C-alpha positions as CSV (number, residue, x, y, z in Angstrom):
1,X,0.2,-1.2,-5.8
2,X,0.5,1.6,-3.3
3,X,1.8,0.1,0.0
4,X,2.4,1.5,3.5
5,X,5.0,4.2,2.6
6,X,3.0,5.6,-0.3
7,X,-0.3,5.6,1.6
8,X,1.4,7.3,4.6
9,X,2.7,9.9,2.2
10,X,-0.7,10.5,0.6
11,X,-2.2,10.9,4.0
12,X,0.5,13.4,5.0
13,X,-0.1,15.4,1.8
14,X,-3.8,15.6,2.5
15,X,-3.1,16.6,6.1
16,X,-1.0,19.5,4.8
17,X,-3.2,20.6,2.0
18,X,-6.8,19.6,2.7
19,X,-7.3,19.7,6.5
20,X,-9.4,22.7,7.5
21,X,-11.1,23.0,4.1
22,X,-14.8,22.2,3.8
23,X,-16.2,19.8,1.2
24,X,-18.2,21.3,-1.6
25,X,-19.4,17.9,-2.8
26,X,-18.4,14.3,-3.2
27,X,-19.0,12.9,-6.7
28,X,-19.0,9.2,-7.6
29,X,-18.1,8.3,-11.2
30,X,-17.6,4.6,-10.7
31,X,-20.7,3.3,-8.9
32,X,-19.0,0.0,-8.2
33,X,-16.2,1.7,-6.3
34,X,-18.4,2.9,-3.5
35,X,-19.1,-0.1,-1.3
36,X,-21.5,1.5,1.2
37,X,-24.8,3.3,0.8
38,X,-25.4,4.7,4.3
39,X,-24.4,7.5,5.0
40,X,-25.1,8.7,1.4
41,X,-22.3,10.6,-0.4
42,X,-24.3,13.9,0.0
43,X,-23.7,13.6,3.8
44,X,-20.1,14.8,3.3
45,X,-21.1,18.2,1.8
46,X,-20.3,21.1,4.1
47,X,-18.1,19.1,6.5
48,X,-14.5,20.1,7.1
49,X,-11.6,17.8,6.5
50,X,-10.3,17.1,10.0
51,X,-7.5,14.6,9.5
52,X,-6.0,12.0,7.2
53,X,-4.3,8.7,8.1
54,X,-4.1,5.1,7.2
55,X,-4.8,1.6,8.4
56,X,-2.3,-0.7,6.7
57,X,-2.7,0.1,3.0
58,X,-6.1,1.7,3.5
59,X,-6.3,5.5,3.3
60,X,-8.6,7.2,5.8
61,X,-9.9,10.7,5.3
62,X,-11.7,12.0,8.4
63,X,-14.4,14.7,8.2
64,X,-16.0,16.5,11.1
65,X,-18.8,14.6,12.8
66,X,-16.7,11.4,12.8
67,X,-17.4,10.5,9.2
68,X,-14.6,8.6,7.4
69,X,-13.9,8.1,3.7
70,X,-11.8,4.9,3.8
71,X,-10.2,3.9,0.5
72,X,-8.2,0.9,-0.7
73,X,-6.4,1.8,-3.9
74,X,-5.9,-1.8,-5.0
75,X,-3.3,-2.5,-7.7
76,X,-3.8,0.4,-10.1
77,X,-5.5,3.1,-7.9
78,X,-4.0,6.5,-7.1
79,X,-4.9,9.9,-5.6
80,X,-4.4,13.0,-7.7
81,X,-4.7,16.4,-5.9
82,X,-5.9,19.3,-8.0
83,X,-5.4,22.9,-7.2
84,X,-8.3,23.7,-9.4
85,X,-10.7,21.6,-11.4
86,X,-11.1,22.5,-15.1
87,X,-14.9,22.6,-14.9
88,X,-17.7,22.6,-12.3
89,X,-19.9,20.2,-14.3
90,X,-20.5,16.9,-12.5
91,X,-18.6,13.8,-13.4
92,X,-20.1,11.5,-15.9
93,X,-20.4,7.9,-14.5
94,X,-18.4,5.4,-16.4
95,X,-16.3,7.9,-18.3
96,X,-12.5,7.7,-17.9
97,X,-10.3,6.5,-15.0
98,X,-11.8,8.7,-12.2
99,X,-13.7,6.7,-9.6
100,X,-14.4,9.4,-7.1
101,X,-13.9,13.2,-6.7
102,X,-13.9,15.4,-3.6
103,X,-14.3,19.1,-4.4
104,X,-13.3,21.5,-1.6
105,X,-14.5,25.0,-0.9
106,X,-11.4,26.7,-2.2
107,X,-11.8,25.1,-5.6
108,X,-9.2,22.4,-5.0
109,X,-9.7,18.8,-4.2
110,X,-8.7,15.3,-5.2
111,X,-9.6,12.5,-7.6
112,X,-9.3,8.8,-6.8
113,X,-8.5,7.1,-10.1
114,X,-7.9,3.6,-11.3
115,X,-6.1,2.6,-14.5
116,X,-6.7,-0.6,-16.4
117,X,-9.8,-2.8,-16.8
118,X,-9.7,-4.7,-13.4
119,X,-11.6,-2.2,-11.3
120,X,-10.9,-3.1,-7.7
121,X,-10.5,0.3,-6.0
122,X,-12.9,0.3,-3.0
123,X,-14.3,3.3,-1.1
124,X,-16.3,3.2,2.1
125,X,-18.1,6.1,3.7
126,X,-18.6,5.1,7.4
127,X,-18.9,6.4,10.9
128,X,-17.0,3.5,12.3
129,X,-13.8,2.4,10.6
130,X,-14.1,-1.1,11.9
131,X,-17.2,-1.5,9.7
132,X,-14.8,-1.7,6.7
133,X,-14.3,-5.5,6.3
134,X,-10.7,-5.2,5.2
135,X,-9.7,-2.9,8.1
136,X,-11.4,-5.1,10.6
137,X,-9.2,-8.1,9.6
138,X,-5.9,-6.2,9.6
139,X,-3.0,-7.5,11.7
140,X,-0.6,-5.1,13.6
141,X,1.0,-2.4,11.5
142,X,4.3,-3.7,10.0
143,X,6.2,-0.5,10.7
144,X,4.9,-0.2,14.3
145,X,5.2,-3.8,15.5
146,X,7.9,-4.4,18.1
147,X,10.1,-7.5,17.9
148,X,8.0,-9.8,20.2
149,X,4.8,-8.9,18.3
150,X,6.5,-9.3,14.9
151,X,7.9,-12.7,15.8
152,X,4.5,-13.9,17.2
153,X,2.6,-12.8,14.2
154,X,5.1,-14.2,11.7
155,X,5.1,-17.6,13.4
156,X,1.3,-17.6,13.7
157,X,1.1,-18.6,10.1
158,X,3.2,-21.4,8.6
159,X,4.2,-20.8,5.0
160,X,6.7,-19.2,2.7
161,X,7.9,-16.0,4.3
162,X,7.1,-13.9,1.2
163,X,3.4,-14.9,1.4
164,X,3.2,-14.6,5.1
165,X,4.8,-11.1,5.1
166,X,2.2,-9.9,2.6
167,X,-0.8,-11.4,4.4
168,X,-2.6,-8.3,5.7
169,X,-4.2,-10.3,8.5
170,X,-0.7,-11.2,9.8
171,X,1.0,-7.8,9.5
172,X,-0.6,-4.9,7.7
173,X,1.0,-2.6,5.1
174,X,3.5,-4.7,3.2
175,X,2.8,-5.7,-0.4
176,X,4.6,-7.3,-3.3
177,X,7.3,-4.6,-3.9
178,X,8.4,-3.9,-0.3
179,X,8.4,-7.6,0.7
180,X,11.0,-8.2,-2.1
181,X,13.0,-5.3,-0.7
182,X,12.7,-6.4,2.9
183,X,13.7,-10.0,2.2
184,X,16.7,-8.8,0.1
185,X,17.8,-6.5,3.0
186,X,17.4,-9.5,5.5
187,X,19.2,-11.8,3.1
188,X,16.4,-14.4,3.2
189,X,14.9,-16.5,0.5
190,X,11.3,-15.6,-0.3
191,X,10.5,-19.3,-0.1
192,X,12.0,-19.7,3.4
193,X,9.4,-21.3,5.7
194,X,8.4,-19.2,8.7
195,X,8.4,-21.9,11.4
196,X,11.9,-22.8,10.4
197,X,13.3,-19.3,10.9
198,X,15.7,-18.9,13.8
199,X,15.3,-16.2,16.4
200,X,18.3,-14.4,14.8
201,X,16.7,-14.5,11.4
202,X,13.4,-13.2,12.8
203,X,15.2,-10.4,14.5
204,X,17.1,-9.6,11.2
205,X,13.8,-9.6,9.3
206,X,12.2,-7.3,11.8
207,X,15.1,-4.9,11.6
208,X,15.0,-5.0,7.8
209,X,11.2,-4.4,7.8
210,X,11.6,-1.3,9.9
211,X,14.6,0.0,7.9
212,X,13.1,-0.5,4.5
213,X,9.6,0.8,5.3
214,X,11.0,3.6,7.5
215,X,13.4,4.8,4.8
216,X,10.7,4.7,2.2
217,X,8.4,6.8,4.4
218,X,11.1,9.3,5.0
219,X,11.8,9.6,1.3
220,X,8.2,9.9,0.4
221,X,7.0,12.4,3.0
222,X,6.9,15.9,1.6
223,X,6.6,14.7,-1.9
224,X,3.6,15.7,-4.0
225,X,1.2,12.9,-4.8
226,X,2.3,13.0,-8.5
227,X,5.9,12.4,-7.5
228,X,5.5,9.4,-5.2
229,X,5.5,6.6,-7.8
230,X,8.8,7.8,-9.2
231,X,10.2,8.1,-5.7
232,X,9.2,4.6,-4.9
233,X,10.9,3.2,-8.1
234,X,14.1,5.1,-7.4
235,X,14.6,3.4,-4.0
236,X,14.1,-0.2,-5.1
237,X,17.1,-2.5,-5.1
238,X,15.6,-5.8,-6.5
239,X,11.8,-5.4,-7.1
240,X,11.1,-4.8,-10.8
241,X,14.8,-4.9,-11.6
242,X,15.0,-8.4,-13.2
243,X,18.2,-8.7,-15.3
244,X,19.9,-5.8,-13.7
245,X,22.9,-6.0,-11.3
246,X,22.2,-6.2,-7.6
247,X,23.4,-2.9,-6.1
248,X,24.8,-4.8,-3.1
249,X,26.8,-7.7,-4.7
250,X,26.6,-7.2,-8.4
251,X,24.9,-10.5,-9.2
252,X,22.0,-10.5,-11.7
253,X,18.5,-9.9,-10.1
254,X,16.3,-12.9,-11.0
255,X,12.5,-13.3,-11.1
256,X,9.9,-16.0,-10.2
257,X,6.7,-15.5,-12.1
258,X,3.2,-16.6,-11.0
259,X,-0.2,-16.3,-12.7
260,X,-0.8,-12.7,-11.8
261,X,2.3,-11.5,-10.1
262,X,6.1,-12.0,-9.8
263,X,8.8,-11.6,-7.2
264,X,12.4,-10.5,-7.7
265,X,15.5,-11.6,-5.6
266,X,19.3,-11.8,-5.7
267,X,20.7,-15.3,-5.6
268,X,24.0,-14.3,-4.1
269,X,22.4,-12.2,-1.3
270,X,19.4,-14.4,-0.6
271,X,19.7,-18.0,-1.7
272,X,23.3,-19.0,-1.4
273,X,23.8,-18.4,-5.1
274,X,21.2,-21.0,-6.2
275,X,18.4,-19.8,-8.6
276,X,14.9,-20.5,-7.5
277,X,12.7,-22.6,-9.8
278,X,10.2,-20.4,-11.6
279,X,7.1,-22.0,-10.2
280,X,5.0,-21.3,-7.1
281,X,5.8,-24.5,-5.2
282,X,9.6,-24.5,-5.6
283,X,11.4,-26.6,-3.2
284,X,15.0,-25.6,-4.2
285,X,15.6,-23.3,-1.3
286,X,14.1,-23.2,2.1
């Protein structure tokens, strides 16, 4: 799933390549992906791209006249920028992975695609970003939050720190992959309980969050959209590395699997050498 660093990089790429170009047309191939009906997609035609940014993991493309295309890429969504499209014929709804296409006046543009069968990519065309339900519920940006804000938000929700850190209403932008990386850098068990963390542990976790996310953003900025997934994988130390040696201590990276997700961690770095039980409500390590 694209998280804060990848969405920030996608926004940066659009600022570099698309800002100043006018929209030829906006095409919808997956009707279920567009969650709004007013303004209509035709309202974008002729408007210039003014800016691109993000709200947590939501990508925000701003057109003149304060019209926003806000997109949540979900687990399998992505943005593909095209210097030229192979044909000018309209997209055929329901055919292929493309959910939405924005054609620009120089012949370039971008596709929003979604792989797999679980189609959860969501696009909103709005004049007020707060009208997007997911954006309205976001907590402070995880990369921008200072230590007092970070501590207050983390302690506002009692639970396992992995789950709280990825709760977008607590702090926005962190997902499954970077939470594994942040907890590894902070040397914390993913099952540690937030209201039992000491002030020193909270400060270490805050510093790790800023370091991991900041380093990932720095690596990603300037990369082409097609290169970002590979860049993300190359920087991971524990996430998606089950069975491989931890690059910090050499211990074997382990995994805890859930119904529709998993987490990875290093026992030596994070749990005092004890393996976590492979079930959601493990009480081995706190």
